[in-house]
N, C-alpha and C positions, 0 to 999 in steps of 0.2 A: 152758513151765511150769517154775518154779524156786522154791526156798525159800532164804531167807537162812540161811547156815551160817557163823557166826563164833564164835571163841573168846570166852567170857564174855558171849555174846548168846544168852540162852535164848529159844526159841520166836520166832525172828526173823520168821516169817511169810512169806507169798508175796511174791516180788520179781521175778517174770517180766515183762519189759518187752514193750511192744507191737511188732508187726512194722512195717516200713516200707511205705509205699505203693508200688505198682508204677509204673513209668514210663509215660508217655503217648506215643501216636503222633500227631505234629503235622505239619501241612503249612504251609509258609510260601512266600510269593511272593519270588522272587529276580529283581530287574530285570536282572541280568546274564545270565540264561538266556533262550534263545529256542526251545529244543526240549526234548523229553522223552527224548532219547537216553540219558540216564543210567539210565533204567529199562528199557532194551531187554534187557539181559542180567542185571541185578541186580534181582530182583523180590521178594525176601523180606526183610522188615525186622522187627526185634524190639526192643521197648523193654526196659529192664533190669528184673529182678525186684527187689522189695523184700527187704531182708535181714531175717533173723529177729531178734526181740527177744532180749535177753540178760538174764542175771542182774543183780542190783543195779538193777532197774527201768530198764535201758537200752533205749531205743527203737532199732529197727533202721534202717539207712540206707535212704532211699527209692531206688527204681530210677531209672536215667538215662532221661530222655526221648529218643526218637529223632525228630529234626527233618528232614523231607524237603523239599528245595527244589524248587520248580516255577516255570515261567515264568508271568507274568500271562496270564490267559485259559484256564488249565487248568480243566476240569470234572471233578470226581471222582464216579464212579458206583459204587454197590454192584453187584458183578458178577452175582449170580444174578438180581436183580430188574431190573437196568439202570435203577435210579432214582437221581436226583441227590442226592448228599450235600452237596456244596459247589461253588460257582462262584467260583473264585479270580480275581475281577476287581473293579474299582471299589474300594470300601472294604474288601472282604474280602481281607485280606492274611495272615491267620493263622487256622487253624482246628484245633481238637483233634478228630481223627477218632475215636480210641479213648482214653478217659480211663483212666489206670492204676487198677487195683483197690485197694480199701481194705485196708490192713494189718490183720492180726488183733490181738485184744487179749490181752495176757498175763494170767496168773492173778492178778496183783496187783489187777486190776479187780473180782474176784469175791469178795473177802473181805468177810464180814458178821459181825455179832455171833454169829450162829448157825452160820455156815460160815467158820471161821477158817483152814481148811486146804484151800482149793479145789484139787482135783487135775485141773483142766481149763483149757484156754485156747481162745479163739475163733480158728479158722483164718482166714487172709486170703482175700479173694475170688480165685477162680481167674482165670487169664489168659483173654483173649478173642481170637479171631481174626476177621479180616474180609478178604474178597477184594475188591479194588477194580479198577476200570478207569479209566485216566487218558486224557483226550482233550484235546488242545490246539486251541482255537478262537481263531484270531488276532484281535486287537482292532484295528479300523480304523474310521474314520468313513465312508469311501467305498470301495466295492469295484468294481474294473474287471472286468467279466465279458464273455464272448463266446467264439466258436469259436477254435481255435488259429490263430495267424498273422494276426490281424486288427489287431495293433499295440498291444496293451495295454502290453507292456513298454516300447515306444518312448515311449508317452505318459508313463508313470511316470518314465522317464529324463529327459524334457523338462521336467517340472514339479517335480522334486524332485532331491535329491542322491543318490538311490538309483542303484545301478549294476547293474541286472539284466542277465542274459545275453540277448543279442538275436541271432537268426539266422533265416534264411529256411527253416525247416523246422518241422513240427508238434511241439508239446510241448517247445519250448526251455525253457520255465519248468516245473520239476518241483515246486517248493515256492513258496508265496506270497512275494512281495517287498513290503516295507513302505517307504514314503517319506513324508516330511512335505512337503506342497505349499509351494513357495517361489517365489511370484510376487508382484511389486510390487502393492501395493494390496489384497492378499487375505490375510485372517487364515489362519495355517497350520492345516491339518487333515491327518490321517493317511489316506493312500490305499494300498490294497492291490491288487497285481496278482495276481488269482486265476488259476492255471493254466487253460489252455483247456479248455472243456467240450465234450462231444460228445453226440449222441443216446444215450440209455441211461445217462447219467452217474449218474442217481439210483439205478440198479441196480448201479452199480460199474464200468460200462464206462469204459475209459481212466482208471482210478483216480478216477472221478467223485466217489464219496462221500468220498474223502480230501480233495478240493478243496472240495466243497460245504459242508462243515461250517464252513469259515472265513467263509463269507458270512453265517452266522447272527449274527455280531457287528456287521455293518455297519449303519449308519443309513440309507444311501442307496446306490444302485447306478448306475454309468455303464455302459450296455450298448454295447460297441464293436462295430461291424459294418464289414465291407469293402464300402463303397459302390461301389467300382469292380468288384466281383465278380471279382477276380483269381484266386480259387480256384474260380470257376465256380458259386458259390452265390448264391441270391437273398437279399439283406439283410433283406427283410421276413420271409421264411420263417425266417431265422436267429433273429430276435427271438422269434418264436412258439415255435420249438423249444427254445431255451434257457430261456424262461420256463416252458415245460411241465416241463422237468427240475427247475427250482427248486420248482415247485408239488408235484411228485411226491415230492421229498425232504422238504420241509417247507412245508405250506400257508401258513405265516406269511411265508415269503420272497416270495411273490407280492404281498404287501401293502406291501413296502418301496417308498418313493419311487424312481422310476427316470427316467433321462434317456438319450437315445440319442446317441452320438457316431458320426456317419457319417464314417468315416476314409477316407483315400486319395482324397479328392475331386480332388486335383491330377493324378491319372492316369486320371480317368474319360474314356473315349472313347465318345461317343454316335454311333450310326448314325442315318441320316436317319429321322425319325418315331419314334425311340425316346424314351421318357419319362425325364426326369432322375430317377435313383434317390433323390436327396435329397428331391425333391418327392413321390415315391411314398411314401417313409417318412413324410413330414409328413402327407400325406393319410390315411394308415392309422392313425397313432398319436397325432397331436396332438389330434384330437377326443376321445381317451381320456385326455387330460391328461398325455401323455408328450411332452416337448419334444424336438425333433431339432436337433442342431447339426452343420453340416458342418465338418470339420476335416482338417488334414493333420498327422499326428504327425511326419512326416519334416521338414517345414519349420516347423512350429509355428503355422501359420495356423489361426485359429479357436479355439485352446486357451484364450486369455484369456477370451473370451466364455463358453465352456463353464464355466470354473472360477469366474467371477464368479457365474454362475447357481447353481452347486452350492453355493458358500459361502453365498449368500443363503438357499437352501433349508435348509441345515444349521442356520442360525441360528433357524429356525422349529421345528426338531425337538427333542424332549426328548433329553437325554443319559442314556439308559437303560443304565447300565453293567453291572449284574448282571441278565442276561437269563434265567438258569436257576434258578428257585426250588428250595429244598430239598424233596425228596420222601421222603427216607429219613433218619431221625435215629437213628444208632447207639445213643444213650443210651436211647431209648424202645423202639426196635424190637428191641434185643438184650437187654432185661431178661429175667430168668428168669420165664417164664410157665408153669412146670410146675404152679403152683397153680391156674391158671385151669381151670374145669370144661369138660367136653364130654360129649355123650351119643351112644350108638350104638343106634339103634332100627331095627326092621324096618318097612318101608312097609305101611300099612294096605291100600293098593290093589294093590300088586304084591309078591308073596312073594319075588321075586328081586332086590328093591332094598332096600338098607340106607342109612339116613340118618344122617350124622354132623354134628352141630351143636354150637355152644357158642362162648364167647368165645375160647378157645384156637385153634379152627379159623378163626374169622373173622379174627383177628389175623394168623395165618400166611398166609392167602390174600391179605390186604391188602398184603403186601410181598414176595410171591413171584411172579416172572414164569414162569408155567408153560409159556410158548411157547419158552423157551430150554432147551437141554440141561442147563446147570448149574442152572437154576431148578427143573426137574422132578426132577433128582437130589436137590436140597435138599429138595423136597417128599416124595420117597420116604423119605429118611432121617428126616424129621420124623415120618412116620406110624409108622415102626418104633420110633424112640427114645422117642416119647411113649406107646407102648403101644396105639395105635389099631388097628394090624393085629392084635395079640393079642386085643383086645376084639371085633373083627369075626369072628375065627375062633371065639371063644367063643360068639358069637351064631349061628353056624352058616353063615357065608358059604361059597360054593362057587365054583370056577373058572367064570368067565363071568358071575357075578352083577354087578349094578351098584351102585356106591357113589356116593351123591349128597351133595355138599357145597356148599351155598349157590349153586345154579345150575350147578355143575360136576358132570359125570357121568363116572365112570371104570369100566372093566371090571376086575374083580378076577381076577388070576392069581397063584398062589403061586409 
């Protein structure tokens, strides 16, 4: 708020300028990045404040945007609800997560013929905060899956210029390796060597969930098994166990096209009367539409036939680049909803039950994950800050009474 004060200028009038807009929080894909390690220890970011307007109708400077660089394939979640805000893959290269607040209006905007000396100005919009969770899901056309030490890394090193670490002990691969298939007569496609999975991977065993999330981007899977059973496992049983882990983690993974690579066929030693494990795999899975290819990653035998088949299958599949649709829009979800109504009433059928309903409650429950600790804490703060707890107490609620909100039931304790 300001008034023009100059010599020889009588009644200069209001000249308070507008405030600058706040800076925005923006995420951008950087193709030079492959990890989220930059956010491991630095996790609080703030865009610049808009500057105040000044006298002589000067508009304040807008705040600086903060631009956060992430690798392609990063999925951004709202932390309390665990809902997707943006999937930074495909054509989504830049997204404004929090738009800077509008700057306030100076008193120069409020002069009228009847109000020539306005002594008020409009404040700018307050800053907003949002807690996020970033998760990198690596992008590849084909994923190599299977138990540890079945030869996945060896296959990748044979068919691409990738140089994965290879050794004869479990969990040699601790992070997924990517390579572009480089074989004569085959159009290049990206293959990922997913670290070995074990039983219980979908529940976190062996860092399973850390590995399984990378499979969600794949369009097709090559299931590698040890046909020679050098580790003492049954290859047929291996396929079923790994597929069960995929299904438990995400039911959609079970629907991905799959082919079986029966590796280490060059060292199979059959005893008299023993069935060929490759034929056993074919009899079990080919009737289900899963082709089986005998290969030797060590010598390269059979790899071309496998890759020709995979390339032909990929040509039939859609290139669905953005696989995680937006579930949480900060612009709509974080709008001020304090004006939305709600009601607190006592149940007609149970004197110990109180019913809370209305658009404000319905909207809050729609984007809050009550199963998470942070989500439930957000829910409790909402009840307190919005005055709902106060209204319940005014209505006579006691410890142990039930609060009902759109199918959710809670016991009240002060």
